KOLLORO-436615 format. One record per residue (C-alpha): residue in three letters; x, y, z. Coordinates in pm, whole numbers, padded with zeros to 5 digits, always signed. Each point is the difference from the previous one (the first is absolute). Example, Ala and Ser with C-alpha at 12.3 -4.5 7.8 and 13.67 -1.06 7.14 Angstrom:
BEGIN
ala+01230-00450+00780;ser+00137+00344-00066;
This chain:
BEGIN
met+00000+00000+00000;lys+00135+00340-00101;leu-00027+00247+00283;asp-00034+00377-00019;his+00281+00140+00216;thr-00112+00365-00011;leu+00039+00141+00352;thr-00317+00195+00079;thr-00081+00155+00337;glu-00214-00302+00079;arg+00278-00244-00083;phe+00246+00209+00198;leu-00219-00048+00308;leu-00011-00376-00062;leu+00378-00003-00048;leu+00037+00189+00328;leu-00210-00265+00175;ile+00235-00274-00123;ile+00310+00197+00100;leu-00141+00061+00348;leu-00098-00365+00030;val+00348-00129-00079;phe+00268+00262+00065;phe-00154+00183+00298;gln-00165-00284+00191;arg+00247+00025+00290;leu-00070+00370+00064;gly-00267+00160+00215;val-00120+00323+00158;thr-00011+00035+00378;val-00348+00103+00115;gly-00079+00010+00371;gly+00297-00219+00086;met-00096-00263-00260;val+00179-00047-00333;val-00268-00009-00273;pro+00112-00159-00331;leu+00086+00256-00265;leu-00172-00229-00250;phe-00329+00053+00184;cys+00055+00374+00054;leu+00056+00063-00371;gly-00177-00300-00155;met-00341+00087+00141;pro+00006+00359-00138;ile+00106-00135-00342;ile-00298-00236-00001;leu-00235+00283+00101;leu+00147+00221-00274;leu-00069-00269-00259;phe-00355-00019+00133;leu-00043+00378-00022;phe+00136-00010-00357;asn-00276-00252-00080;arg+00248-00281-00069;leu-00088-00209+00304;leu-00369-00070+00056;val-00195-00145+00291;asp-00094-00366-00027;ser-00352-00027+00139;arg+00032-00349+00153;lys+00329+00078+00169;phe-00144+00328+00124;tyr-00297-00170+00167;leu+00221-00274+00146;tyr+00229+00272+00136;ile-00296+00176+00166;ile-00117-00329+00155;ala+00354-00071+00124;leu+00027+00352+00140;val-00327-00036+00193;cys+00096-00340+00140;val+00349+00113+00100;leu-00141+00308+00171;ala-00260-00212+00183;ser+00271-00236+00123;ser+00214+00295+00104;val-00282+00157+00205;tyr-00027-00322+00199;ser+00376-00035+00052;leu+00029+00368+00098;phe-00160-00086+00336;ile+00198-00319+00070;ser+00344+00063-00146;ser+00274+00201+00169;thr+00205+00003-00322;phe-00265+00142-00235;ser+00165+00207-00277;ile-00214+00244-00197;thr+00305+00065-00222;ser+00017-00368-00098;leu-00373-00001-00082;leu+00015+00313-00217;phe+00318-00119-00170;leu-00167-00331-00092;leu-00299+00173-00161;val+00210+00250-00197;phe+00270-00256-00087;tyr-00246-00227-00187;leu-00200+00279-00165;pro+00178-00052-00340;ile-00175-00337-00030;ile-00320+00170-00118;phe+00174+00168-00298;ile+00045-00169-00337;tyr+00171+00125-00315;lys-00185+00130-00303;asp+00251-00049-00283;gln+00123-00354-00063;glu+00297+00117-00204;his+00173+00127+00312;phe+00000-00348+00153;tyr+00263-00115-00248;phe+00197+00320+00050;leu-00004-00069+00373;leu+00119-00360-00044;ser+00273+00103-00241;thr+00119+00272+00238;phe+00003-00240+00296;gln+00208-00251-00200;lys+00255+00265-00097;val+00035+00112+00361;met+00040-00361+00112;val+00280-00055-00252;ile+00186+00289+00165;ile-00068-00131+00351;thr+00103-00355-00095;val+00332+00117-00144;ile+00060+00215+00309;gly-00074-00300+00224;ile+00238-00228-00190;phe+00273+00265+00019;gln-00071+00058+00371;phe+00055-00368+00078;leu+00305-00062-00221;phe+00176+00323+00104;gln+00028-00138+00355;phe+00274-00238-00118;ile+00226+00292-00094;gly-00138+00276+00220;asn-00268+00076+00258;phe-00378-00050+00005;ile-00151+00315-00152;asp-00311+00162+00146;pro-00062+00361-00110;phe-00256+00054+00278;glu+00202-00110+00302;thr+00118+00352+00087;leu-00352+00149+00001;pro-00162+00086+00337;pro-00264-00239+00143;thr-00265+00275-00027;val-00014-00044-00378;met+00043-00380-00012;leu-00265-00267+00054;gln+00087-00205+00305;gly-00044-00366+00091;tyr+00138-00159-00318;asn+00300-00233-00028;thr+00177+00176-00285;his+00350-00136+00068;ile-00019-00379+00032;pro+00317-00215-00008;leu-00008-00325-00195;val+00052-00181+00329;phe+00050+00128+00351;gly+00336+00174+00022;ser+00066-00003-00374;pro+00166+00312-00149;ile-00205-00052-00319;phe-00351+00146-00002;lys-00305-00092-00206;ser-00081+00248-00274;his-00296+00234+00040;gly+00061+00207-00313;met+00115+00295+00216;phe-00339+00172-00025;leu-00233-00274+00125;leu-00098-00061+00361;glu+00131-00355+00034;pro+00146-00284-00207;ser-00347-00154+00012;phe-00146+00308-00172;tyr+00275-00014-00261;ser-00090-00365-00056;lys-00378+00059-00016;phe+00026+00297-00235;ile+00225-00194-00238;ala-00236-00299+00013;thr-00288+00232-00092;ala+00204+00135-00292;ile+00070-00356-00122;ile-00372-00084+00005;ile-00088+00320-00186;glu+00271-00074-00256;phe-00138-00349-00062;phe-00355+00118-00055;tyr+00043+00329-00184;phe+00344+00041-00161;lys+00178-00342-00011;arg+00355+00137-00032;met+00216-00298+00094;lys+00317+00203+00060;leu-00176+00213+00259;ile-00147-00307+00168;leu+00350-00147+00032;leu+00128+00328+00149;phe-00288+00003+00249;val+00068-00362+00100;ile+00367+00079+00071;gly-00101+00302+00207;leu-00256-00208+00189;leu+00269-00247+00104;phe+00220+00277+00145;gly-00285+00103+00229;phe+00027-00338+00178;ser-00362+00028+00106;gly-00263-00269-00035;thr-00292+00242-00034;gly+00058+00074-00367;ile+00052-00368-00074;ile-00332-00078+00172;leu-00177+00250-00227;leu+00161-00151-00309;leu-00097-00352+00103;leu-00361+00110+00047;ala-00004+00159-00344;gly+00213-00265-00168;leu-00257-00256-00109;pro-00252+00249-00152;ile+00290+00170-00178;leu+00134-00328-00144;phe-00347-00099-00121;gln-00024+00326-00197;met+00339-00043-00167;lys+00101-00201-00305;phe+00282-00252+00010;lys+00224+00221-00217;gln-00035+00270+00267;ile+00065-00235+00293;ala+00304-00174-00151;pro+00231+00308-00010;ile-00091+00084+00361;ile+00090-00349+00117;ala+00323+00000-00203;leu+00107+00339+00133;ala-00103-00058+00360;ile+00094-00361+00071;val+00379+00053+00021;pro+00006+00307+00231;ile-00276-00148+00217;tyr+00194-00329+00031;phe+00319+00176+00107;phe-00198+00220+00238;leu-00181-00289+00168;thr+00321-00202+00040;ser+00189+00298+00142;asp+00018+00101+00364;tyr-00250+00275-00070;gly-00247-00244-00151;thr+00040-00235+00293;leu-00065+00295+00228;met-00331+00081-00173;ile-00117-00363-00008;gly+00086-00031+00368;arg-00242+00281+00079;leu-00288-00242-00061;glu+00068-00137+00347;glu-00093+00339+00146;phe-00372-00077-00037;thr+00019-00228+00305;asn+00220+00227+00212;pro-00201+00251+00211;glu+00304+00231+00015;ser+00040+00023-00377;ser-00136+00270-00229;ala-00186-00255-00216;tyr-00191-00136+00302;ile-00071+00350+00133;arg-00130+00119-00338;phe-00188-00304-00133;ile-00101-00220+00296;ala-00019+00205+00319;pro-00259+00262-00114;tyr-00270-00262-00050;leu+00084-00176+00326;ala-00016+00337+00175;tyr-00347+00072-00141;thr-00120-00347+00097;glu+00118+00076+00351;phe-00181+00337-00017;leu-00329-00178-00082;gln+00048-00238+00293;met+00080+00256+00267;gln-00214+00305-00089;his-00362+00076+00084;ile-00246-00036-00288;ser-00062+00376-00009;thr+00371+00068-00046;ile+00016-00261-00276;ile-00287+00177-00180;phe+00108+00363+00054;gly+00376-00032+00052;thr+00253+00147+00240;gly+00013+00343-00166;pro+00201+00187-00266;gly+00375-00012+00052;ser-00025-00250+00286;leu+00179-00295-00162;asp+00341+00090+00143;ala-00144-00016+00352;tyr-00165-00340-00055;gln+00124-00287+00215;gly-00131-00352-00025;phe+00099-00297+00212;thr+00280-00087-00239;tyr+00018+00256-00281;thr+00036+00375-00044;phe+00046+00234-00296;asn+00241+00228+00189;glu+00366-00102+00004;asp+00050+00188+00328;ile-00233-00240+00181;pro+00172-00323+00115;leu-00233-00246-00175;lys+00019-00187-00330;gln-00005+00248-00285;ala-00263+00012-00275;his+00002+00220-00312;ser-00284+00254-00029;leu-00154-00119-00326;ala-00259+00232-00153;phe-00312-00212+00053;ile+00110-00115+00347;lys+00044+00363+00105;leu-00344+00086-00140;leu-00172-00288+00181;ile+00166+00069+00335;glu-00029+00381+00002;tyr-00343+00031-00168;gly-00147-00340+00078;leu-00209-00214-00230;leu-00232+00294-00075;gly+00260+00245-00125;gly+00250-00265-00113;ile-00239-00187-00229;ala-00148+00320-00146;phe+00340+00153-00073;gly+00137-00334-00114;thr-00285-00032-00250;leu+00092+00339-00148;ile+00363-00107-00035;leu-00087-00339-00155;his-00236+00166-00248;ala+00270+00247-00101;phe+00253-00279-00055;phe-00211-00254-00187;val-00312+00149-00162;asn+00032+00131-00354;val+00381-00010+00007;his+00232+00028-00296;asn+00203-00315+00060;lys-00119-00267+00244;val+00342-00158+00051;leu+00166+00333+00073;ala-00291+00094+00229;phe+00034-00325+00195;val+00376+00039+00038;met-00037+00359+00120;phe-00268-00109+00245;val+00235-00260+00149;asn+00266+00269+00023;tyr-00245+00229+00180;ala-00175-00251+00226;val+00285-00238+00086;leu+00340+00144-00089;ser-00042+00368+00087;gly+00082+00177+00323;ala-00334+00137+00112;leu-00345+00133-00079;leu+00134+00354-00046;glu+00317-00073-00198;ala-00003+00262-00276;val+00250-00170-00234;thr-00194-00325-00025;phe-00343+00162-00027;tyr+00103+00252-00268;leu+00177-00272-00200;cys-00323-00203+00002;tyr-00218+00302-00073;ile+00207+00145-00284;leu+00057-00330-00184;gly-00319-00184+00090;met-00291+00206+00131;met+00028+00329-00188;phe-00092-00158-00335;thr-00296-00232-00056;ala-00078-00260-00265;gln-00336+00072-00169;glu-00132+00304-00180;thr-00352+00100+00098;val-00182+00321+00075;gln-00212-00009+00311;lys-00185+00245+00214;thr+00114+00053+00352;lys-00143+00234+00260;glu+00247+00252+00141;val+00011+00106+00363;thr-00190+00317-00095;gly-00290-00205-00139;ser+00057+00080-00371;tyr+00090-00262-00258;gln+00310-00023-00213;ser+00139-00247-00252;ile+00277-00228+00117;tyr+00218-00156-00265;leu+00162-00333+00065;ile+00296-00098-00203;asp+00040-00268-00266;gln+00307-00217-00025;arg+00175+00028-00332;arg+00084-00337-00136;
């Protein structure tokens, strides 16, 4: 497909979104003692500008689901306001504003391919930077252009510098600009999936695979495995054969090397309560099961209150590393269900599921991004993961129709849904 590369004001705003998403994801703005992601501070105004320019329109179903979720979350919060000592109005308002972009969809399908093409170009740059960052350690030092910046402009709580093994002088690559090696891995995996479905440039796929290996993170590999079978079914043998021929030798040497053995050995972490794999993939569900067993039915229905997850203590598990119990990762849906109960959690979860899976452009990409969001991401309010999913998956829809939707003011307007170009 031949793309129009003319840079209009509209495309400049989309380009700025991608640049913020990738190159500025580690930066933030300190507001009231809290560092708010720069991506959110600038990304939300860009989305509102596109809406004011009549490029983004309101999807009626998502709008009504958002209103229902808002009412249910507020109802749960009113209950928890009287029983919780850790109630945070800031957390509640941030949740509602943070997910507001969900209701907006794009009007012009042509810009979807511009957006994908731009993301791929940016990921080529990041992949090359990540490969250089890793290899340069063997002749110099680990390079991080952000390490001299003050904490007031940096997002906190991320393991950006991770050695290959404890005490190793060699660090996993994070592409310099990304929050963690796991983000470097997940972003590259997303680029590989996009390349398979939309552009099919084998040289770029090989570059992405090499970069993925230098991240030494299993998260990107998990995403590729989930997408692998649907991708292979859509490819012809003459497309698969070069990939196998190009990849089999470097993958063999990687798997038989010390680094490959290190990555394979991480599979044992799923049974170790002290390991990151157990904390991220096993403990959250055990913690919520414990929550259901020990809490009163009213708390299960209405939750413990906005922003209260860090203060939660079960018999065995906690979500706060400062509390001396077994650690569990604060997955998005677990946080929703504990803080806003079944009432708010199910309502808000329904909105999120609808945005991910109904009328989407590419079902495989949507599923992979959902796994990234729901299982592999850091939290409910992690701007990088949400904006990645929104920009590449939720902003554009799959069918072209014109329907009537009632605005908040009571008047009707036409809402255009987008058709996928084949």
